[in-house]
PyMOL Python script that loads the backbone (N, CA, C, O; Angstrom):
from pymol import cmd

cmd.read_pdbstr("""\
ATOM      1  N   MET A   1     -87.075  79.665  34.196  1.00  0.00           N
ATOM      2  CA  MET A   1     -88.368  79.265  33.683  1.00  0.00           C
ATOM      3  C   MET A   1     -88.375  77.751  33.493  1.00  0.00           C
ATOM      4  O   MET A   1     -87.539  77.220  32.762  1.00  0.00           O
ATOM      5  N   ALA A   2     -89.268  77.078  34.113  1.00  0.00           N
ATOM      6  CA  ALA A   2     -89.356  75.616  34.020  1.00  0.00           C
ATOM      7  C   ALA A   2     -89.888  75.199  32.658  1.00  0.00           C
ATOM      8  O   ALA A   2     -90.727  75.881  32.069  1.00  0.00           O
ATOM      9  N   GLY A   3     -89.388  74.073  32.166  1.00  0.00           N
ATOM     10  CA  GLY A   3     -89.873  73.537  30.906  1.00  0.00           C
ATOM     11  C   GLY A   3     -89.231  74.148  29.671  1.00  0.00           C
ATOM     12  O   GLY A   3     -89.684  73.895  28.555  1.00  0.00           O
ATOM     13  N   GLY A   4     -88.187  74.945  29.849  1.00  0.00           N
ATOM     14  CA  GLY A   4     -87.507  75.565  28.717  1.00  0.00           C
ATOM     15  C   GLY A   4     -86.683  74.553  27.947  1.00  0.00           C
ATOM     16  O   GLY A   4     -86.671  73.371  28.290  1.00  0.00           O
ATOM     17  N   PRO A   5     -85.987  75.008  26.900  1.00  0.00           N
ATOM     18  CA  PRO A   5     -85.206  74.100  26.066  1.00  0.00           C
ATOM     19  C   PRO A   5     -84.105  73.372  26.829  1.00  0.00           C
ATOM     20  O   PRO A   5     -83.771  72.238  26.484  1.00  0.00           O
ATOM     21  N   GLU A   6     -83.537  73.995  27.855  1.00  0.00           N
ATOM     22  CA  GLU A   6     -82.494  73.338  28.638  1.00  0.00           C
ATOM     23  C   GLU A   6     -83.052  72.159  29.427  1.00  0.00           C
ATOM     24  O   GLU A   6     -82.329  71.203  29.706  1.00  0.00           O
ATOM     25  N   GLU A   7     -84.330  72.219  29.789  1.00  0.00           N
ATOM     26  CA  GLU A   7     -84.953  71.158  30.573  1.00  0.00           C
ATOM     27  C   GLU A   7     -85.199  69.898  29.747  1.00  0.00           C
ATOM     28  O   GLU A   7     -85.279  68.804  30.306  1.00  0.00           O
ATOM     29  N   ASP A   8     -85.319  70.032  28.446  1.00  0.00           N
ATOM     30  CA  ASP A   8     -85.671  68.897  27.591  1.00  0.00           C
ATOM     31  C   ASP A   8     -84.594  68.645  26.538  1.00  0.00           C
ATOM     32  O   ASP A   8     -84.892  68.168  25.443  1.00  0.00           O
ATOM     33  N   ALA A   9     -83.353  68.963  26.868  1.00  0.00           N
ATOM     34  CA  ALA A   9     -82.264  68.820  25.903  1.00  0.00           C
ATOM     35  C   ALA A   9     -81.948  67.348  25.649  1.00  0.00           C
ATOM     36  O   ALA A   9     -81.989  66.527  26.565  1.00  0.00           O
ATOM     37  N   LEU A  10     -81.635  67.028  24.406  1.00  0.00           N
ATOM     38  CA  LEU A  10     -81.179  65.692  24.031  1.00  0.00           C
ATOM     39  C   LEU A  10     -79.675  65.659  24.275  1.00  0.00           C
ATOM     40  O   LEU A  10     -78.937  66.502  23.765  1.00  0.00           O
ATOM     41  N   ARG A  11     -79.227  64.676  25.061  1.00  0.00           N
ATOM     42  CA  ARG A  11     -77.818  64.611  25.423  1.00  0.00           C
ATOM     43  C   ARG A  11     -77.258  63.224  25.155  1.00  0.00           C
ATOM     44  O   ARG A  11     -77.988  62.232  25.142  1.00  0.00           O
ATOM     45  N   ILE A  12     -75.960  63.174  24.942  1.00  0.00           N
ATOM     46  CA  ILE A  12     -75.222  61.912  24.809  1.00  0.00           C
ATOM     47  C   ILE A  12     -74.751  61.506  26.198  1.00  0.00           C
ATOM     48  O   ILE A  12     -74.147  62.309  26.910  1.00  0.00           O
ATOM     49  N   ARG A  13     -75.023  60.273  26.583  1.00  0.00           N
ATOM     50  CA  ARG A  13     -74.505  59.733  27.842  1.00  0.00           C
ATOM     51  C   ARG A  13     -73.485  58.653  27.493  1.00  0.00           C
ATOM     52  O   ARG A  13     -73.717  57.829  26.608  1.00  0.00           O
ATOM     53  N   ILE A  14     -72.363  58.665  28.192  1.00  0.00           N
ATOM     54  CA  ILE A  14     -71.283  57.703  27.947  1.00  0.00           C
ATOM     55  C   ILE A  14     -71.166  56.763  29.139  1.00  0.00           C
ATOM     56  O   ILE A  14     -71.069  57.202  30.285  1.00  0.00           O
ATOM     57  N   ASP A  15     -71.176  55.472  28.856  1.00  0.00           N
ATOM     58  CA  ASP A  15     -70.925  54.457  29.879  1.00  0.00           C
ATOM     59  C   ASP A  15     -69.409  54.243  29.891  1.00  0.00           C
ATOM     60  O   ASP A  15     -68.868  53.553  29.027  1.00  0.00           O
ATOM     61  N   TRP A  16     -68.733  54.836  30.870  1.00  0.00           N
ATOM     62  CA  TRP A  16     -67.273  54.809  30.898  1.00  0.00           C
ATOM     63  C   TRP A  16     -66.717  53.419  31.156  1.00  0.00           C
ATOM     64  O   TRP A  16     -65.553  53.158  30.854  1.00  0.00           O
ATOM     65  N   CYS A  17     -67.513  52.534  31.701  1.00  0.00           N
ATOM     66  CA  CYS A  17     -67.041  51.145  31.896  1.00  0.00           C
ATOM     67  C   CYS A  17     -66.956  50.399  30.564  1.00  0.00           C
ATOM     68  O   CYS A  17     -66.192  49.443  30.434  1.00  0.00           O
ATOM     69  N   ARG A  18     -67.738  50.833  29.579  1.00  0.00           N
ATOM     70  CA  ARG A  18     -67.743  50.176  28.265  1.00  0.00           C
ATOM     71  C   ARG A  18     -66.859  50.871  27.240  1.00  0.00           C
ATOM     72  O   ARG A  18     -66.282  50.210  26.376  1.00  0.00           O
ATOM     73  N   CYS A  19     -66.744  52.197  27.321  1.00  0.00           N
ATOM     74  CA  CYS A  19     -66.035  52.968  26.294  1.00  0.00           C
ATOM     75  C   CYS A  19     -64.579  52.533  26.200  1.00  0.00           C
ATOM     76  O   CYS A  19     -63.888  52.381  27.208  1.00  0.00           O
ATOM     77  N   ARG A  20     -64.130  52.336  24.957  1.00  0.00           N
ATOM     78  CA  ARG A  20     -62.742  51.938  24.695  1.00  0.00           C
ATOM     79  C   ARG A  20     -62.012  52.949  23.816  1.00  0.00           C
ATOM     80  O   ARG A  20     -60.883  52.698  23.393  1.00  0.00           O
ATOM     81  N   GLY A  21     -62.642  54.082  23.540  1.00  0.00           N
ATOM     82  CA  GLY A  21     -61.980  55.141  22.786  1.00  0.00           C
ATOM     83  C   GLY A  21     -61.784  54.838  21.317  1.00  0.00           C
ATOM     84  O   GLY A  21     -60.793  55.264  20.724  1.00  0.00           O
ATOM     85  N   HIS A  22     -62.720  54.104  20.714  1.00  0.00           N
ATOM     86  CA  HIS A  22     -62.614  53.785  19.287  1.00  0.00           C
ATOM     87  C   HIS A  22     -62.707  55.036  18.409  1.00  0.00           C
ATOM     88  O   HIS A  22     -62.085  55.095  17.349  1.00  0.00           O
ATOM     89  N   GLY A  23     -63.478  56.035  18.845  1.00  0.00           N
ATOM     90  CA  GLY A  23     -63.572  57.295  18.118  1.00  0.00           C
ATOM     91  C   GLY A  23     -64.649  57.383  17.058  1.00  0.00           C
ATOM     92  O   GLY A  23     -64.755  58.398  16.370  1.00  0.00           O
ATOM     93  N   VAL A  24     -65.451  56.339  16.911  1.00  0.00           N
ATOM     94  CA  VAL A  24     -66.515  56.356  15.896  1.00  0.00           C
ATOM     95  C   VAL A  24     -67.497  57.491  16.174  1.00  0.00           C
ATOM     96  O   VAL A  24     -67.941  58.170  15.248  1.00  0.00           O
ATOM     97  N   CYS A  25     -67.837  57.697  17.445  1.00  0.00           N
ATOM     98  CA  CYS A  25     -68.802  58.745  17.795  1.00  0.00           C
ATOM     99  C   CYS A  25     -68.293  60.130  17.397  1.00  0.00           C
ATOM    100  O   CYS A  25     -69.051  60.951  16.880  1.00  0.00           O
ATOM    101  N   ALA A  26     -67.020  60.384  17.636  1.00  0.00           N
ATOM    102  CA  ALA A  26     -66.447  61.688  17.283  1.00  0.00           C
ATOM    103  C   ALA A  26     -66.396  61.876  15.775  1.00  0.00           C
ATOM    104  O   ALA A  26     -66.565  62.992  15.284  1.00  0.00           O
ATOM    105  N   GLU A  27     -66.167  60.800  15.038  1.00  0.00           N
ATOM    106  CA  GLU A  27     -66.168  60.896  13.573  1.00  0.00           C
ATOM    107  C   GLU A  27     -67.558  61.201  13.036  1.00  0.00           C
ATOM    108  O   GLU A  27     -67.705  61.998  12.110  1.00  0.00           O
ATOM    109  N   LEU A  28     -68.576  60.574  13.611  1.00  0.00           N
ATOM    110  CA  LEU A  28     -69.940  60.758  13.125  1.00  0.00           C
ATOM    111  C   LEU A  28     -70.603  62.022  13.655  1.00  0.00           C
ATOM    112  O   LEU A  28     -71.432  62.619  12.968  1.00  0.00           O
ATOM    113  N   LEU A  29     -70.253  62.433  14.855  1.00  0.00           N
ATOM    114  CA  LEU A  29     -70.942  63.548  15.508  1.00  0.00           C
ATOM    115  C   LEU A  29     -69.930  64.554  16.052  1.00  0.00           C
ATOM    116  O   LEU A  29     -69.978  64.936  17.221  1.00  0.00           O
ATOM    117  N   GLY A  30     -69.031  64.965  15.194  1.00  0.00           N
ATOM    118  CA  GLY A  30     -67.960  65.878  15.580  1.00  0.00           C
ATOM    119  C   GLY A  30     -68.428  67.246  16.049  1.00  0.00           C
ATOM    120  O   GLY A  30     -67.663  67.974  16.683  1.00  0.00           O
ATOM    121  N   GLU A  31     -69.662  67.605  15.751  1.00  0.00           N
ATOM    122  CA  GLU A  31     -70.195  68.888  16.218  1.00  0.00           C
ATOM    123  C   GLU A  31     -70.461  68.861  17.726  1.00  0.00           C
ATOM    124  O   GLU A  31     -70.523  69.911  18.366  1.00  0.00           O
ATOM    125  N   VAL A  32     -70.618  67.670  18.286  1.00  0.00           N
ATOM    126  CA  VAL A  32     -70.967  67.522  19.702  1.00  0.00           C
ATOM    127  C   VAL A  32     -69.886  66.777  20.481  1.00  0.00           C
ATOM    128  O   VAL A  32     -69.666  67.063  21.658  1.00  0.00           O
ATOM    129  N   ILE A  33     -69.212  65.825  19.837  1.00  0.00           N
ATOM    130  CA  ILE A  33     -68.227  64.984  20.517  1.00  0.00           C
ATOM    131  C   ILE A  33     -66.850  65.191  19.885  1.00  0.00           C
ATOM    132  O   ILE A  33     -66.693  65.115  18.666  1.00  0.00           O
ATOM    133  N   VAL A  34     -65.873  65.451  20.725  1.00  0.00           N
ATOM    134  CA  VAL A  34     -64.488  65.559  20.258  1.00  0.00           C
ATOM    135  C   VAL A  34     -63.650  64.559  21.039  1.00  0.00           C
ATOM    136  O   VAL A  34     -63.941  64.290  22.204  1.00  0.00           O
ATOM    137  N   PRO A  35     -62.617  64.003  20.420  1.00  0.00           N
ATOM    138  CA  PRO A  35     -61.768  63.060  21.154  1.00  0.00           C
ATOM    139  C   PRO A  35     -60.764  63.802  22.037  1.00  0.00           C
ATOM    140  O   PRO A  35     -60.271  64.871  21.679  1.00  0.00           O
ATOM    141  N   ASP A  36     -60.474  63.212  23.192  1.00  0.00           N
ATOM    142  CA  ASP A  36     -59.406  63.779  24.012  1.00  0.00           C
ATOM    143  C   ASP A  36     -58.069  63.276  23.484  1.00  0.00           C
ATOM    144  O   ASP A  36     -58.025  62.633  22.436  1.00  0.00           O
ATOM    145  N   GLU A  37     -57.001  63.552  24.177  1.00  0.00           N
ATOM    146  CA  GLU A  37     -55.670  63.182  23.676  1.00  0.00           C
ATOM    147  C   GLU A  37     -55.450  61.678  23.593  1.00  0.00           C
ATOM    148  O   GLU A  37     -54.517  61.236  22.923  1.00  0.00           O
ATOM    149  N   TRP A  38     -56.289  60.875  24.262  1.00  0.00           N
ATOM    150  CA  TRP A  38     -56.173  59.408  24.206  1.00  0.00           C
ATOM    151  C   TRP A  38     -57.244  58.789  23.316  1.00  0.00           C
ATOM    152  O   TRP A  38     -57.309  57.567  23.184  1.00  0.00           O
ATOM    153  N   GLY A  39     -58.083  59.621  22.706  1.00  0.00           N
ATOM    154  CA  GLY A  39     -59.125  59.127  21.814  1.00  0.00           C
ATOM    155  C   GLY A  39     -60.479  58.923  22.468  1.00  0.00           C
ATOM    156  O   GLY A  39     -61.423  58.499  21.801  1.00  0.00           O
ATOM    157  N   TYR A  40     -60.598  59.214  23.756  1.00  0.00           N
ATOM    158  CA  TYR A  40     -61.884  59.067  24.446  1.00  0.00           C
ATOM    159  C   TYR A  40     -62.757  60.284  24.186  1.00  0.00           C
ATOM    160  O   TYR A  40     -62.241  61.391  24.032  1.00  0.00           O
ATOM    161  N   PRO A  41     -64.068  60.097  24.136  1.00  0.00           N
ATOM    162  CA  PRO A  41     -64.971  61.189  23.761  1.00  0.00           C
ATOM    163  C   PRO A  41     -65.167  62.225  24.856  1.00  0.00           C
ATOM    164  O   PRO A  41     -65.273  61.901  26.039  1.00  0.00           O
ATOM    165  N   LEU A  42     -65.214  63.472  24.431  1.00  0.00           N
ATOM    166  CA  LEU A  42     -65.590  64.589  25.282  1.00  0.00           C
ATOM    167  C   LEU A  42     -66.851  65.192  24.677  1.00  0.00           C
ATOM    168  O   LEU A  42     -66.843  65.615  23.521  1.00  0.00           O
ATOM    169  N   VAL A  43     -67.913  65.234  25.435  1.00  0.00           N
ATOM    170  CA  VAL A  43     -69.182  65.778  24.952  1.00  0.00           C
ATOM    171  C   VAL A  43     -69.193  67.269  25.246  1.00  0.00           C
ATOM    172  O   VAL A  43     -69.028  67.687  26.392  1.00  0.00           O
ATOM    173  N   ARG A  44     -69.389  68.071  24.200  1.00  0.00           N
ATOM    174  CA  ARG A  44     -69.303  69.527  24.333  1.00  0.00           C
ATOM    175  C   ARG A  44     -70.623  70.192  24.688  1.00  0.00           C
ATOM    176  O   ARG A  44     -70.651  71.401  24.921  1.00  0.00           O
ATOM    177  N   GLY A  45     -71.707  69.449  24.736  1.00  0.00           N
ATOM    178  CA  GLY A  45     -72.996  70.054  25.074  1.00  0.00           C
ATOM    179  C   GLY A  45     -74.137  69.199  24.574  1.00  0.00           C
ATOM    180  O   GLY A  45     -73.933  68.075  24.117  1.00  0.00           O
ATOM    181  N   PRO A  46     -75.344  69.740  24.663  1.00  0.00           N
ATOM    182  CA  PRO A  46     -76.507  68.984  24.189  1.00  0.00           C
ATOM    183  C   PRO A  46     -76.484  68.826  22.668  1.00  0.00           C
ATOM    184  O   PRO A  46     -75.788  69.554  21.959  1.00  0.00           O
ATOM    185  N   VAL A  47     -77.249  67.876  22.197  1.00  0.00           N
ATOM    186  CA  VAL A  47     -77.357  67.607  20.757  1.00  0.00           C
ATOM    187  C   VAL A  47     -78.359  68.594  20.162  1.00  0.00           C
ATOM    188  O   VAL A  47     -79.511  68.626  20.595  1.00  0.00           O
ATOM    189  N   PRO A  48     -77.953  69.393  19.189  1.00  0.00           N
ATOM    190  CA  PRO A  48     -78.913  70.287  18.528  1.00  0.00           C
ATOM    191  C   PRO A  48     -80.003  69.459  17.831  1.00  0.00           C
ATOM    192  O   PRO A  48     -79.724  68.373  17.324  1.00  0.00           O
ATOM    193  N   PRO A  49     -81.228  69.963  17.807  1.00  0.00           N
ATOM    194  CA  PRO A  49     -82.332  69.209  17.192  1.00  0.00           C
ATOM    195  C   PRO A  49     -82.040  68.747  15.772  1.00  0.00           C
ATOM    196  O   PRO A  49     -82.464  67.659  15.381  1.00  0.00           O
ATOM    197  N   GLU A  50     -81.328  69.547  14.999  1.00  0.00           N
ATOM    198  CA  GLU A  50     -81.046  69.177  13.605  1.00  0.00           C
ATOM    199  C   GLU A  50     -80.039  68.025  13.495  1.00  0.00           C
ATOM    200  O   GLU A  50     -79.870  67.452  12.418  1.00  0.00           O
ATOM    201  N   LEU A  51     -79.373  67.685  14.600  1.00  0.00           N
ATOM    202  CA  LEU A  51     -78.406  66.583  14.589  1.00  0.00           C
ATOM    203  C   LEU A  51     -78.909  65.345  15.336  1.00  0.00           C
ATOM    204  O   LEU A  51     -78.133  64.427  15.602  1.00  0.00           O
ATOM    205  N   ALA A  52     -80.190  65.314  15.673  1.00  0.00           N
ATOM    206  CA  ALA A  52     -80.744  64.180  16.428  1.00  0.00           C
ATOM    207  C   ALA A  52     -80.576  62.866  15.660  1.00  0.00           C
ATOM    208  O   ALA A  52     -80.217  61.852  16.259  1.00  0.00           O
ATOM    209  N   GLY A  53     -80.825  62.862  14.365  1.00  0.00           N
ATOM    210  CA  GLY A  53     -80.663  61.647  13.561  1.00  0.00           C
ATOM    211  C   GLY A  53     -79.219  61.182  13.519  1.00  0.00           C
ATOM    212  O   GLY A  53     -78.947  59.985  13.613  1.00  0.00           O
ATOM    213  N   THR A  54     -78.300  62.111  13.379  1.00  0.00           N
ATOM    214  CA  THR A  54     -76.874  61.777  13.374  1.00  0.00           C
ATOM    215  C   THR A  54     -76.451  61.247  14.741  1.00  0.00           C
ATOM    216  O   THR A  54     -75.636  60.328  14.829  1.00  0.00           O
ATOM    217  N   ALA A  55     -77.001  61.822  15.803  1.00  0.00           N
ATOM    218  CA  ALA A  55     -76.684  61.348  17.155  1.00  0.00           C
ATOM    219  C   ALA A  55     -77.177  59.916  17.348  1.00  0.00           C
ATOM    220  O   ALA A  55     -76.473  59.096  17.937  1.00  0.00           O
ATOM    221  N   ARG A  56     -78.374  59.607  16.861  1.00  0.00           N
ATOM    222  CA  ARG A  56     -78.886  58.225  16.953  1.00  0.00           C
ATOM    223  C   ARG A  56     -77.981  57.268  16.183  1.00  0.00           C
ATOM    224  O   ARG A  56     -77.745  56.145  16.628  1.00  0.00           O
ATOM    225  N   ARG A  57     -77.481  57.699  15.050  1.00  0.00           N
ATOM    226  CA  ARG A  57     -76.566  56.871  14.255  1.00  0.00           C
ATOM    227  C   ARG A  57     -75.259  56.641  15.023  1.00  0.00           C
ATOM    228  O   ARG A  57     -74.752  55.519  15.051  1.00  0.00           O
ATOM    229  N   ALA A  58     -74.717  57.680  15.638  1.00  0.00           N
ATOM    230  CA  ALA A  58     -73.478  57.542  16.409  1.00  0.00           C
ATOM    231  C   ALA A  58     -73.666  56.562  17.559  1.00  0.00           C
ATOM    232  O   ALA A  58     -72.786  55.747  17.835  1.00  0.00           O
ATOM    233  N   VAL A  59     -74.814  56.640  18.232  1.00  0.00           N
ATOM    234  CA  VAL A  59     -75.101  55.713  19.330  1.00  0.00           C
ATOM    235  C   VAL A  59     -75.166  54.284  18.810  1.00  0.00           C
ATOM    236  O   VAL A  59     -74.597  53.377  19.418  1.00  0.00           O
ATOM    237  N   SER A  60     -75.848  54.077  17.699  1.00  0.00           N
ATOM    238  CA  SER A  60     -76.014  52.709  17.185  1.00  0.00           C
ATOM    239  C   SER A  60     -74.733  52.138  16.584  1.00  0.00           C
ATOM    240  O   SER A  60     -74.578  50.919  16.516  1.00  0.00           O
ATOM    241  N   PHE A  61     -73.816  52.994  16.147  1.00  0.00           N
ATOM    242  CA  PHE A  61     -72.570  52.518  15.532  1.00  0.00           C
ATOM    243  C   PHE A  61     -71.433  52.329  16.537  1.00  0.00           C
ATOM    244  O   PHE A  61     -70.359  51.858  16.161  1.00  0.00           O
ATOM    245  N   CYS A  62     -71.645  52.685  17.796  1.00  0.00           N
ATOM    246  CA  CYS A  62     -70.584  52.536  18.792  1.00  0.00           C
ATOM    247  C   CYS A  62     -70.233  51.059  18.944  1.00  0.00           C
ATOM    248  O   CYS A  62     -71.092  50.274  19.346  1.00  0.00           O
ATOM    249  N   PRO A  63     -68.996  50.651  18.634  1.00  0.00           N
ATOM    250  CA  PRO A  63     -68.632  49.242  18.710  1.00  0.00           C
ATOM    251  C   PRO A  63     -68.655  48.682  20.129  1.00  0.00           C
ATOM    252  O   PRO A  63     -68.771  47.470  20.310  1.00  0.00           O
ATOM    253  N   ALA A  64     -68.546  49.548  21.136  1.00  0.00           N
ATOM    254  CA  ALA A  64     -68.543  49.090  22.532  1.00  0.00           C
ATOM    255  C   ALA A  64     -69.913  49.236  23.198  1.00  0.00           C
ATOM    256  O   ALA A  64     -70.074  48.897  24.370  1.00  0.00           O
ATOM    257  N   LEU A  65     -70.901  49.742  22.449  1.00  0.00           N
ATOM    258  CA  LEU A  65     -72.243  49.992  22.990  1.00  0.00           C
ATOM    259  C   LEU A  65     -72.182  50.872  24.243  1.00  0.00           C
ATOM    260  O   LEU A  65     -72.889  50.636  25.222  1.00  0.00           O
ATOM    261  N   ALA A  66     -71.324  51.884  24.186  1.00  0.00           N
ATOM    262  CA  ALA A  66     -71.076  52.737  25.343  1.00  0.00           C
ATOM    263  C   ALA A  66     -71.895  54.019  25.350  1.00  0.00           C
ATOM    264  O   ALA A  66     -71.851  54.771  26.323  1.00  0.00           O
ATOM    265  N   LEU A  67     -72.635  54.280  24.293  1.00  0.00           N
ATOM    266  CA  LEU A  67     -73.371  55.539  24.199  1.00  0.00           C
ATOM    267  C   LEU A  67     -74.869  55.322  24.300  1.00  0.00           C
ATOM    268  O   LEU A  67     -75.394  54.281  23.904  1.00  0.00           O
ATOM    269  N   SER A  68     -75.550  56.336  24.843  1.00  0.00           N
ATOM    270  CA  SER A  68     -77.007  56.354  24.820  1.00  0.00           C
ATOM    271  C   SER A  68     -77.445  57.804  24.702  1.00  0.00           C
ATOM    272  O   SER A  68     -76.687  58.729  24.995  1.00  0.00           O
ATOM    273  N   LEU A  69     -78.675  57.979  24.271  1.00  0.00           N
ATOM    274  CA  LEU A  69     -79.277  59.308  24.193  1.00  0.00           C
ATOM    275  C   LEU A  69     -80.276  59.433  25.328  1.00  0.00           C
ATOM    276  O   LEU A  69     -81.069  58.525  25.574  1.00  0.00           O
ATOM    277  N   VAL A  70     -80.233  60.553  26.010  1.00  0.00           N
ATOM    278  CA  VAL A  70     -81.162  60.822  27.109  1.00  0.00           C
ATOM    279  C   VAL A  70     -81.722  62.225  26.948  1.00  0.00           C
ATOM    280  O   VAL A  70     -81.091  63.096  26.349  1.00  0.00           O
ATOM    281  N   ARG A  71     -82.908  62.430  27.489  1.00  0.00           N
ATOM    282  CA  ARG A  71     -83.504  63.757  27.521  1.00  0.00           C
ATOM    283  C   ARG A  71     -83.548  64.221  28.963  1.00  0.00           C
ATOM    284  O   ARG A  71     -83.787  63.435  29.880  1.00  0.00           O
ATOM    285  N   GLY A  72     -83.318  65.479  29.144  1.00  0.00           N
ATOM    286  CA  GLY A  72     -83.393  66.026  30.497  1.00  0.00           C
ATOM    287  C   GLY A  72     -82.521  67.252  30.634  1.00  0.00           C
ATOM    288  O   GLY A  72     -81.909  67.709  29.669  1.00  0.00           O
ATOM    289  N   PRO A  73     -82.470  67.773  31.834  1.00  0.00           N
ATOM    290  CA  PRO A  73     -81.693  68.985  32.049  1.00  0.00           C
ATOM    291  C   PRO A  73     -80.216  68.769  31.794  1.00  0.00           C
ATOM    292  O   PRO A  73     -79.674  67.695  32.055  1.00  0.00           O
ATOM    293  N   VAL A  74     -79.587  69.783  31.291  1.00  0.00           N
ATOM    294  CA  VAL A  74     -78.151  69.739  31.037  1.00  0.00           C
ATOM    295  C   VAL A  74     -77.449  69.912  32.380  1.00  0.00           C
ATOM    296  O   VAL A  74     -77.719  70.880  33.090  1.00  0.00           O
ATOM    297  N   PRO A  75     -76.542  68.981  32.748  1.00  0.00           N
ATOM    298  CA  PRO A  75     -75.833  69.139  34.015  1.00  0.00           C
ATOM    299  C   PRO A  75     -74.971  70.401  34.014  1.00  0.00           C
ATOM    300  O   PRO A  75     -74.407  70.776  32.986  1.00  0.00           O
ATOM    301  N   ARG A  76     -74.877  71.031  35.141  1.00  0.00           N
ATOM    302  CA  ARG A  76     -74.066  72.266  35.243  1.00  0.00           C
ATOM    303  C   ARG A  76     -72.802  72.007  35.978  1.00  0.00           C
ATOM    304  O   ARG A  76     -71.997  72.920  36.162  1.00  0.00           O
TER     305      ARG A  76
END
""", "prot")
cmd.dss("prot")
cmd.show_as("cartoon", "prot")
cmd.util.cbc("prot")
cmd.orient("prot")
């Protein structure tokens, strides 16, 4: 079904050229982002609507400016 919740999901996008694995995003948004064994973020899925404000905070607090929020279909 077109236009469903998966089509308009809020997602975290990581600019891998900028990310340095500081871990601030995982600390602030641990429900969606977990660190890998080297401290780099792994995004576990779309941002739940109730965590949109926290996701915006995680994006703005990234010391490397490596995160952004995007809307659109969840990649498969």
